[in-house]
PDB file with SEQRES, HELIX, SHEET and CRYST1 records, atoms N, CA, C and O in Angstrom:
SEQRES   1 A   63  MET VAL SER LEU GLY LYS PHE GLU LYS ILE HIS SER ASN          
SEQRES   2 A   63  ILE GLY GLY HIS ASP GLY THR VAL VAL THR ASP ARG GLU          
SEQRES   3 A   63  LYS VAL GLU ILE LYS SER ASN LEU GLY LEU GLU THR ILE          
SEQRES   4 A   63  PHE VAL ASN HIS ILE LYS GLU ILE GLU LYS LYS SER LYS          
SEQRES   5 A   63  PHE ASN LEU TRP LYS PHE LEU GLY LEU LYS LYS                  
HELIX    1 AA1 LEU A   34  LYS A   49  1                                  16    
HELIX    2 AA2 LEU A   55  PHE A   58  1                                   4    
SHEET    1 AA1 3 VAL A   2  LEU A   4  0                                        
SHEET    2 AA1 3 PHE A   7  HIS A  11 -1                                        
SHEET    3 AA1 3 ASP A  18  VAL A  22 -1                                        
CRYST1    1.000    1.000    1.000  90.00  90.00  90.00 P 1           1          
ATOM      1  N   MET A   1       1.356  -1.195   0.587  1.00  0.00           N  
ATOM      2  CA  MET A   1       2.186  -2.303   0.190  1.00  0.00           C  
ATOM      3  C   MET A   1       3.044  -2.750   1.367  1.00  0.00           C  
ATOM      4  O   MET A   1       3.536  -1.929   2.141  1.00  0.00           O  
ATOM      5  N   VAL A   2       3.210  -4.030   1.485  1.00  0.00           N  
ATOM      6  CA  VAL A   2       4.035  -4.613   2.535  1.00  0.00           C  
ATOM      7  C   VAL A   2       5.240  -5.271   1.868  1.00  0.00           C  
ATOM      8  O   VAL A   2       5.076  -6.102   0.975  1.00  0.00           O  
ATOM      9  N   SER A   3       6.441  -4.907   2.292  1.00  0.00           N  
ATOM     10  CA  SER A   3       7.649  -5.450   1.694  1.00  0.00           C  
ATOM     11  C   SER A   3       7.963  -6.814   2.298  1.00  0.00           C  
ATOM     12  O   SER A   3       7.950  -6.982   3.518  1.00  0.00           O  
ATOM     13  N   LEU A   4       8.246  -7.789   1.429  1.00  0.00           N  
ATOM     14  CA  LEU A   4       8.565  -9.146   1.864  1.00  0.00           C  
ATOM     15  C   LEU A   4       9.918  -9.567   1.282  1.00  0.00           C  
ATOM     16  O   LEU A   4      10.039 -10.674   0.759  1.00  0.00           O  
ATOM     17  N   GLY A   5      10.939  -8.702   1.362  1.00  0.00           N  
ATOM     18  CA  GLY A   5      12.248  -8.999   0.774  1.00  0.00           C  
ATOM     19  C   GLY A   5      12.220  -8.699  -0.710  1.00  0.00           C  
ATOM     20  O   GLY A   5      12.070  -7.541  -1.100  1.00  0.00           O  
ATOM     21  N   LYS A   6      12.361  -9.722  -1.555  1.00  0.00           N  
ATOM     22  CA  LYS A   6      12.323  -9.532  -3.005  1.00  0.00           C  
ATOM     23  C   LYS A   6      10.898  -9.395  -3.521  1.00  0.00           C  
ATOM     24  O   LYS A   6      10.685  -9.077  -4.691  1.00  0.00           O  
ATOM     25  N   PHE A   7       9.938  -9.631  -2.666  1.00  0.00           N  
ATOM     26  CA  PHE A   7       8.531  -9.567  -3.048  1.00  0.00           C  
ATOM     27  C   PHE A   7       7.820  -8.538  -2.174  1.00  0.00           C  
ATOM     28  O   PHE A   7       8.304  -8.167  -1.104  1.00  0.00           O  
ATOM     29  N   GLU A   8       6.660  -8.085  -2.655  1.00  0.00           N  
ATOM     30  CA  GLU A   8       5.831  -7.208  -1.834  1.00  0.00           C  
ATOM     31  C   GLU A   8       4.370  -7.549  -2.067  1.00  0.00           C  
ATOM     32  O   GLU A   8       3.980  -7.995  -3.146  1.00  0.00           O  
ATOM     33  N   LYS A   9       3.587  -7.333  -1.048  1.00  0.00           N  
ATOM     34  CA  LYS A   9       2.161  -7.620  -1.101  1.00  0.00           C  
ATOM     35  C   LYS A   9       1.440  -6.332  -1.480  1.00  0.00           C  
ATOM     36  O   LYS A   9       1.635  -5.302  -0.834  1.00  0.00           O  
ATOM     37  N   ILE A  10       0.601  -6.377  -2.531  1.00  0.00           N  
ATOM     38  CA  ILE A  10      -0.139  -5.190  -2.968  1.00  0.00           C  
ATOM     39  C   ILE A  10      -1.631  -5.451  -2.804  1.00  0.00           C  
ATOM     40  O   ILE A  10      -2.091  -6.591  -2.867  1.00  0.00           O  
ATOM     41  N   HIS A  11      -2.365  -4.384  -2.594  1.00  0.00           N  
ATOM     42  CA  HIS A  11      -3.813  -4.472  -2.407  1.00  0.00           C  
ATOM     43  C   HIS A  11      -4.524  -4.115  -3.699  1.00  0.00           C  
ATOM     44  O   HIS A  11      -4.018  -3.333  -4.504  1.00  0.00           O  
ATOM     45  N   SER A  12      -5.688  -4.688  -3.889  1.00  0.00           N  
ATOM     46  CA  SER A  12      -6.482  -4.461  -5.084  1.00  0.00           C  
ATOM     47  C   SER A  12      -7.505  -3.364  -4.837  1.00  0.00           C  
ATOM     48  O   SER A  12      -7.785  -3.010  -3.691  1.00  0.00           O  
ATOM     49  N   ASN A  13      -8.058  -2.833  -5.911  1.00  0.00           N  
ATOM     50  CA  ASN A  13      -9.148  -1.861  -5.801  1.00  0.00           C  
ATOM     51  C   ASN A  13     -10.426  -2.543  -5.344  1.00  0.00           C  
ATOM     52  O   ASN A  13     -11.328  -1.894  -4.814  1.00  0.00           O  
ATOM     53  N   ILE A  14     -10.501  -3.842  -5.548  1.00  0.00           N  
ATOM     54  CA  ILE A  14     -11.682  -4.610  -5.163  1.00  0.00           C  
ATOM     55  C   ILE A  14     -11.445  -5.144  -3.755  1.00  0.00           C  
ATOM     56  O   ILE A  14     -10.416  -5.764  -3.487  1.00  0.00           O  
ATOM     57  N   GLY A  15     -12.380  -4.908  -2.873  1.00  0.00           N  
ATOM     58  CA  GLY A  15     -12.224  -5.301  -1.478  1.00  0.00           C  
ATOM     59  C   GLY A  15     -11.958  -6.778  -1.291  1.00  0.00           C  
ATOM     60  O   GLY A  15     -12.571  -7.615  -1.954  1.00  0.00           O  
ATOM     61  N   GLY A  16     -11.042  -7.103  -0.384  1.00  0.00           N  
ATOM     62  CA  GLY A  16     -10.753  -8.488  -0.061  1.00  0.00           C  
ATOM     63  C   GLY A  16      -9.777  -9.172  -0.997  1.00  0.00           C  
ATOM     64  O   GLY A  16      -9.505 -10.360  -0.826  1.00  0.00           O  
ATOM     65  N   HIS A  17      -9.242  -8.464  -1.977  1.00  0.00           N  
ATOM     66  CA  HIS A  17      -8.315  -9.052  -2.931  1.00  0.00           C  
ATOM     67  C   HIS A  17      -6.943  -8.415  -2.783  1.00  0.00           C  
ATOM     68  O   HIS A  17      -6.837  -7.209  -2.557  1.00  0.00           O  
ATOM     69  N   ASP A  18      -5.899  -9.211  -2.908  1.00  0.00           N  
ATOM     70  CA  ASP A  18      -4.536  -8.696  -2.883  1.00  0.00           C  
ATOM     71  C   ASP A  18      -3.654  -9.646  -3.678  1.00  0.00           C  
ATOM     72  O   ASP A  18      -4.117 -10.687  -4.145  1.00  0.00           O  
ATOM     73  N   GLY A  19      -2.374  -9.286  -3.834  1.00  0.00           N  
ATOM     74  CA  GLY A  19      -1.473 -10.123  -4.607  1.00  0.00           C  
ATOM     75  C   GLY A  19      -0.035  -9.913  -4.174  1.00  0.00           C  
ATOM     76  O   GLY A  19       0.269  -8.977  -3.434  1.00  0.00           O  
ATOM     77  N   THR A  20       0.850 -10.787  -4.638  1.00  0.00           N  
ATOM     78  CA  THR A  20       2.270 -10.690  -4.339  1.00  0.00           C  
ATOM     79  C   THR A  20       3.018 -10.470  -5.646  1.00  0.00           C  
ATOM     80  O   THR A  20       2.791 -11.187  -6.621  1.00  0.00           O  
ATOM     81  N   VAL A  21       3.916  -9.473  -5.671  1.00  0.00           N  
ATOM     82  CA  VAL A  21       4.657  -9.127  -6.875  1.00  0.00           C  
ATOM     83  C   VAL A  21       6.140  -8.979  -6.548  1.00  0.00           C  
ATOM     84  O   VAL A  21       6.520  -8.866  -5.382  1.00  0.00           O  
ATOM     85  N   VAL A  22       6.979  -8.982  -7.595  1.00  0.00           N  
ATOM     86  CA  VAL A  22       8.414  -8.781  -7.441  1.00  0.00           C  
ATOM     87  C   VAL A  22       8.669  -7.306  -7.158  1.00  0.00           C  
ATOM     88  O   VAL A  22       8.064  -6.442  -7.792  1.00  0.00           O  
ATOM     89  N   THR A  23       9.563  -7.007  -6.207  1.00  0.00           N  
ATOM     90  CA  THR A  23       9.816  -5.638  -5.768  1.00  0.00           C  
ATOM     91  C   THR A  23      10.436  -4.778  -6.859  1.00  0.00           C  
ATOM     92  O   THR A  23      10.032  -3.627  -7.022  1.00  0.00           O  
ATOM     93  N   ASP A  24      11.401  -5.292  -7.609  1.00  0.00           N  
ATOM     94  CA  ASP A  24      12.102  -4.470  -8.588  1.00  0.00           C  
ATOM     95  C   ASP A  24      11.464  -4.522  -9.981  1.00  0.00           C  
ATOM     96  O   ASP A  24      12.173  -4.532 -10.987  1.00  0.00           O  
ATOM     97  N   ARG A  25      10.159  -4.555 -10.039  1.00  0.00           N  
ATOM     98  CA  ARG A  25       9.443  -4.586 -11.309  1.00  0.00           C  
ATOM     99  C   ARG A  25       9.256  -3.172 -11.842  1.00  0.00           C  
ATOM    100  O   ARG A  25       9.457  -2.197 -11.118  1.00  0.00           O  
ATOM    101  N   GLU A  26       8.876  -3.066 -13.094  1.00  0.00           N  
ATOM    102  CA  GLU A  26       8.520  -1.772 -13.669  1.00  0.00           C  
ATOM    103  C   GLU A  26       7.096  -1.468 -13.222  1.00  0.00           C  
ATOM    104  O   GLU A  26       6.168  -2.212 -13.541  1.00  0.00           O  
ATOM    105  N   LYS A  27       6.924  -0.386 -12.490  1.00  0.00           N  
ATOM    106  CA  LYS A  27       5.606  -0.073 -11.933  1.00  0.00           C  
ATOM    107  C   LYS A  27       4.755   0.646 -12.975  1.00  0.00           C  
ATOM    108  O   LYS A  27       5.208   1.597 -13.611  1.00  0.00           O  
ATOM    109  N   VAL A  28       3.522   0.182 -13.143  1.00  0.00           N  
ATOM    110  CA  VAL A  28       2.603   0.703 -14.134  1.00  0.00           C  
ATOM    111  C   VAL A  28       1.346   1.176 -13.417  1.00  0.00           C  
ATOM    112  O   VAL A  28       0.808   0.476 -12.558  1.00  0.00           O  
ATOM    113  N   GLU A  29       0.886   2.361 -13.774  1.00  0.00           N  
ATOM    114  CA  GLU A  29      -0.351   2.872 -13.182  1.00  0.00           C  
ATOM    115  C   GLU A  29      -1.531   2.156 -13.822  1.00  0.00           C  
ATOM    116  O   GLU A  29      -1.614   2.036 -15.044  1.00  0.00           O  
ATOM    117  N   ILE A  30      -2.432   1.689 -12.989  1.00  0.00           N  
ATOM    118  CA  ILE A  30      -3.610   0.973 -13.472  1.00  0.00           C  
ATOM    119  C   ILE A  30      -4.828   1.858 -13.261  1.00  0.00           C  
ATOM    120  O   ILE A  30      -5.079   2.351 -12.161  1.00  0.00           O  
ATOM    121  N   LYS A  31      -5.571   2.046 -14.328  1.00  0.00           N  
ATOM    122  CA  LYS A  31      -6.775   2.874 -14.252  1.00  0.00           C  
ATOM    123  C   LYS A  31      -7.958   1.978 -13.906  1.00  0.00           C  
ATOM    124  O   LYS A  31      -8.119   0.894 -14.466  1.00  0.00           O  
ATOM    125  N   SER A  32      -8.766   2.442 -12.990  1.00  0.00           N  
ATOM    126  CA  SER A  32      -9.907   1.666 -12.526  1.00  0.00           C  
ATOM    127  C   SER A  32     -11.129   1.957 -13.385  1.00  0.00           C  
ATOM    128  O   SER A  32     -11.380   3.102 -13.762  1.00  0.00           O  
ATOM    129  N   ASN A  33     -11.881   0.917 -13.687  1.00  0.00           N  
ATOM    130  CA  ASN A  33     -13.129   1.053 -14.413  1.00  0.00           C  
ATOM    131  C   ASN A  33     -14.254   1.006 -13.380  1.00  0.00           C  
ATOM    132  O   ASN A  33     -14.539  -0.056 -12.827  1.00  0.00           O  
ATOM    133  N   LEU A  34     -14.892   2.141 -13.115  1.00  0.00           N  
ATOM    134  CA  LEU A  34     -15.914   2.204 -12.059  1.00  0.00           C  
ATOM    135  C   LEU A  34     -17.113   1.320 -12.364  1.00  0.00           C  
ATOM    136  O   LEU A  34     -17.743   0.798 -11.444  1.00  0.00           O  
ATOM    137  N   GLY A  35     -17.437   1.143 -13.637  1.00  0.00           N  
ATOM    138  CA  GLY A  35     -18.548   0.263 -14.002  1.00  0.00           C  
ATOM    139  C   GLY A  35     -18.262  -1.174 -13.605  1.00  0.00           C  
ATOM    140  O   GLY A  35     -19.138  -1.877 -13.104  1.00  0.00           O  
ATOM    141  N   LEU A  36     -17.032  -1.601 -13.833  1.00  0.00           N  
ATOM    142  CA  LEU A  36     -16.635  -2.958 -13.477  1.00  0.00           C  
ATOM    143  C   LEU A  36     -16.633  -3.144 -11.965  1.00  0.00           C  
ATOM    144  O   LEU A  36     -17.051  -4.186 -11.461  1.00  0.00           O  
ATOM    145  N   GLU A  37     -16.164  -2.136 -11.247  1.00  0.00           N  
ATOM    146  CA  GLU A  37     -16.154  -2.199  -9.781  1.00  0.00           C  
ATOM    147  C   GLU A  37     -17.577  -2.302  -9.241  1.00  0.00           C  
ATOM    148  O   GLU A  37     -17.824  -3.039  -8.287  1.00  0.00           O  
ATOM    149  N   THR A  38     -18.508  -1.574  -9.838  1.00  0.00           N  
ATOM    150  CA  THR A  38     -19.915  -1.623  -9.421  1.00  0.00           C  
ATOM    151  C   THR A  38     -20.492  -3.015  -9.635  1.00  0.00           C  
ATOM    152  O   THR A  38     -21.257  -3.509  -8.806  1.00  0.00           O  
ATOM    153  N   ILE A  39     -20.125  -3.650 -10.753  1.00  0.00           N  
ATOM    154  CA  ILE A  39     -20.604  -5.002 -11.029  1.00  0.00           C  
ATOM    155  C   ILE A  39     -20.107  -5.964  -9.957  1.00  0.00           C  
ATOM    156  O   ILE A  39     -20.879  -6.791  -9.469  1.00  0.00           O  
ATOM    157  N   PHE A  40     -18.824  -5.871  -9.578  1.00  0.00           N  
ATOM    158  CA  PHE A  40     -18.286  -6.741  -8.535  1.00  0.00           C  
ATOM    159  C   PHE A  40     -18.988  -6.513  -7.208  1.00  0.00           C  
ATOM    160  O   PHE A  40     -19.335  -7.474  -6.521  1.00  0.00           O  
ATOM    161  N   VAL A  41     -19.201  -5.257  -6.836  1.00  0.00           N  
ATOM    162  CA  VAL A  41     -19.847  -4.947  -5.558  1.00  0.00           C  
ATOM    163  C   VAL A  41     -21.267  -5.502  -5.542  1.00  0.00           C  
ATOM    164  O   VAL A  41     -21.690  -6.090  -4.546  1.00  0.00           O  
ATOM    165  N   ASN A  42     -22.011  -5.320  -6.640  1.00  0.00           N  
ATOM    166  CA  ASN A  42     -23.380  -5.839  -6.706  1.00  0.00           C  
ATOM    167  C   ASN A  42     -23.392  -7.361  -6.651  1.00  0.00           C  
ATOM    168  O   ASN A  42     -24.265  -7.950  -6.014  1.00  0.00           O  
ATOM    169  N   HIS A  43     -22.436  -7.999  -7.308  1.00  0.00           N  
ATOM    170  CA  HIS A  43     -22.363  -9.461  -7.309  1.00  0.00           C  
ATOM    171  C   HIS A  43     -22.085  -9.979  -5.894  1.00  0.00           C  
ATOM    172  O   HIS A  43     -22.689 -10.961  -5.461  1.00  0.00           O  
ATOM    173  N   ILE A  44     -21.186  -9.329  -5.186  1.00  0.00           N  
ATOM    174  CA  ILE A  44     -20.869  -9.736  -3.814  1.00  0.00           C  
ATOM    175  C   ILE A  44     -22.087  -9.563  -2.916  1.00  0.00           C  
ATOM    176  O   ILE A  44     -22.342 -10.411  -2.060  1.00  0.00           O  
ATOM    177  N   LYS A  45     -22.847  -8.480  -3.092  1.00  0.00           N  
ATOM    178  CA  LYS A  45     -24.064  -8.272  -2.293  1.00  0.00           C  
ATOM    179  C   LYS A  45     -25.081  -9.360  -2.567  1.00  0.00           C  
ATOM    180  O   LYS A  45     -25.740  -9.827  -1.639  1.00  0.00           O  
ATOM    181  N   GLU A  46     -25.230  -9.784  -3.837  1.00  0.00           N  
ATOM    182  CA  GLU A  46     -26.169 -10.850  -4.180  1.00  0.00           C  
ATOM    183  C   GLU A  46     -25.770 -12.162  -3.523  1.00  0.00           C  
ATOM    184  O   GLU A  46     -26.622 -12.903  -3.034  1.00  0.00           O  
ATOM    185  N   ILE A  47     -24.470 -12.445  -3.512  1.00  0.00           N  
ATOM    186  CA  ILE A  47     -23.989 -13.683  -2.888  1.00  0.00           C  
ATOM    187  C   ILE A  47     -24.280 -13.671  -1.396  1.00  0.00           C  
ATOM    188  O   ILE A  47     -24.681 -14.690  -0.834  1.00  0.00           O  
ATOM    189  N   GLU A  48     -24.081 -12.515  -0.746  1.00  0.00           N  
ATOM    190  CA  GLU A  48     -24.318 -12.413   0.686  1.00  0.00           C  
ATOM    191  C   GLU A  48     -25.799 -12.543   1.017  1.00  0.00           C  
ATOM    192  O   GLU A  48     -26.140 -13.003   2.106  1.00  0.00           O  
ATOM    193  N   LYS A  49     -26.696 -12.146   0.098  1.00  0.00           N  
ATOM    194  CA  LYS A  49     -28.135 -12.218   0.339  1.00  0.00           C  
ATOM    195  C   LYS A  49     -28.659 -13.648   0.265  1.00  0.00           C  
ATOM    196  O   LYS A  49     -29.655 -13.979   0.908  1.00  0.00           O  
ATOM    197  N   LYS A  50     -27.989 -14.500  -0.519  1.00  0.00           N  
ATOM    198  CA  LYS A  50     -28.465 -15.872  -0.678  1.00  0.00           C  
ATOM    199  C   LYS A  50     -28.462 -16.574   0.672  1.00  0.00           C  
ATOM    200  O   LYS A  50     -27.554 -16.392   1.483  1.00  0.00           O  
ATOM    201  N   SER A  51     -29.494 -17.381   0.896  1.00  0.00           N  
ATOM    202  CA  SER A  51     -29.598 -18.069   2.176  1.00  0.00           C  
ATOM    203  C   SER A  51     -28.507 -19.123   2.309  1.00  0.00           C  
ATOM    204  O   SER A  51     -28.095 -19.752   1.335  1.00  0.00           O  
ATOM    205  N   LYS A  52     -28.068 -19.289   3.511  1.00  0.00           N  
ATOM    206  CA  LYS A  52     -27.042 -20.279   3.819  1.00  0.00           C  
ATOM    207  C   LYS A  52     -27.706 -21.639   4.052  1.00  0.00           C  
ATOM    208  O   LYS A  52     -28.918 -21.730   4.252  1.00  0.00           O  
ATOM    209  N   PHE A  53     -26.910 -22.659   4.021  1.00  0.00           N  
ATOM    210  CA  PHE A  53     -27.418 -23.995   4.304  1.00  0.00           C  
ATOM    211  C   PHE A  53     -27.909 -24.057   5.740  1.00  0.00           C  
ATOM    212  O   PHE A  53     -27.219 -23.615   6.658  1.00  0.00           O  
ATOM    213  N   ASN A  54     -29.103 -24.607   5.933  1.00  0.00           N  
ATOM    214  CA  ASN A  54     -29.688 -24.718   7.258  1.00  0.00           C  
ATOM    215  C   ASN A  54     -29.971 -26.193   7.530  1.00  0.00           C  
ATOM    216  O   ASN A  54     -30.812 -26.805   6.871  1.00  0.00           O  
ATOM    217  N   LEU A  55     -29.267 -26.751   8.500  1.00  0.00           N  
ATOM    218  CA  LEU A  55     -29.411 -28.169   8.814  1.00  0.00           C  
ATOM    219  C   LEU A  55     -30.831 -28.496   9.255  1.00  0.00           C  
ATOM    220  O   LEU A  55     -31.365 -29.544   8.893  1.00  0.00           O  
ATOM    221  N   TRP A  56     -31.442 -27.618  10.027  1.00  0.00           N  
ATOM    222  CA  TRP A  56     -32.795 -27.893  10.532  1.00  0.00           C  
ATOM    223  C   TRP A  56     -33.809 -27.925   9.392  1.00  0.00           C  
ATOM    224  O   TRP A  56     -34.713 -28.760   9.393  1.00  0.00           O  
ATOM    225  N   LYS A  57     -33.668 -27.032   8.429  1.00  0.00           N  
ATOM    226  CA  LYS A  57     -34.558 -27.066   7.264  1.00  0.00           C  
ATOM    227  C   LYS A  57     -34.301 -28.323   6.444  1.00  0.00           C  
ATOM    228  O   LYS A  57     -35.242 -28.954   5.962  1.00  0.00           O  
ATOM    229  N   PHE A  58     -33.036 -28.688   6.285  1.00  0.00           N  
ATOM    230  CA  PHE A  58     -32.669 -29.867   5.527  1.00  0.00           C  
ATOM    231  C   PHE A  58     -33.281 -31.124   6.130  1.00  0.00           C  
ATOM    232  O   PHE A  58     -33.732 -32.010   5.403  1.00  0.00           O  
ATOM    233  N   LEU A  59     -33.297 -31.201   7.450  1.00  0.00           N  
ATOM    234  CA  LEU A  59     -33.861 -32.359   8.126  1.00  0.00           C  
ATOM    235  C   LEU A  59     -35.381 -32.278   8.238  1.00  0.00           C  
ATOM    236  O   LEU A  59     -36.018 -33.234   8.682  1.00  0.00           O  
ATOM    237  N   GLY A  60     -35.965 -31.155   7.844  1.00  0.00           N  
ATOM    238  CA  GLY A  60     -37.416 -31.005   7.892  1.00  0.00           C  
ATOM    239  C   GLY A  60     -37.954 -30.690   9.256  1.00  0.00           C  
ATOM    240  O   GLY A  60     -39.146 -30.879   9.498  1.00  0.00           O  
ATOM    241  N   LEU A  61     -37.120 -30.213  10.167  1.00  0.00           N  
ATOM    242  CA  LEU A  61     -37.559 -29.907  11.526  1.00  0.00           C  
ATOM    243  C   LEU A  61     -37.955 -28.451  11.681  1.00  0.00           C  
ATOM    244  O   LEU A  61     -38.518 -28.073  12.708  1.00  0.00           O  
ATOM    245  N   LYS A  62     -37.670 -27.621  10.676  1.00  0.00           N  
ATOM    246  CA  LYS A  62     -38.007 -26.202  10.748  1.00  0.00           C  
ATOM    247  C   LYS A  62     -38.464 -25.751   9.375  1.00  0.00           C  
ATOM    248  O   LYS A  62     -37.886 -26.146   8.363  1.00  0.00           O  
ATOM    249  N   LYS A  63     -39.494 -24.928   9.337  1.00  0.00           N  
ATOM    250  CA  LYS A  63     -40.004 -24.442   8.045  1.00  0.00           C  
ATOM    251  C   LYS A  63     -39.824 -22.971   7.912  1.00  0.00           C  
ATOM    252  O   LYS A  63     -40.196 -22.393   6.891  1.00  0.00           O  
TER     253      LYS A  63                                                      
END                                                                             
């Protein structure tokens, strides 16, 4: 956690996600659901596998 005065930045269990919260809040332990985390990881891998836009293919200059 990074302190930002009255706010602090917290990290998520899911990679690449974070949030900003009030510093003097009631802190609650959050239990992670491993099945849900696996679904997110698999979804991110599928997105990364999809081909990116290719200008040369779009123009028909490369097959």
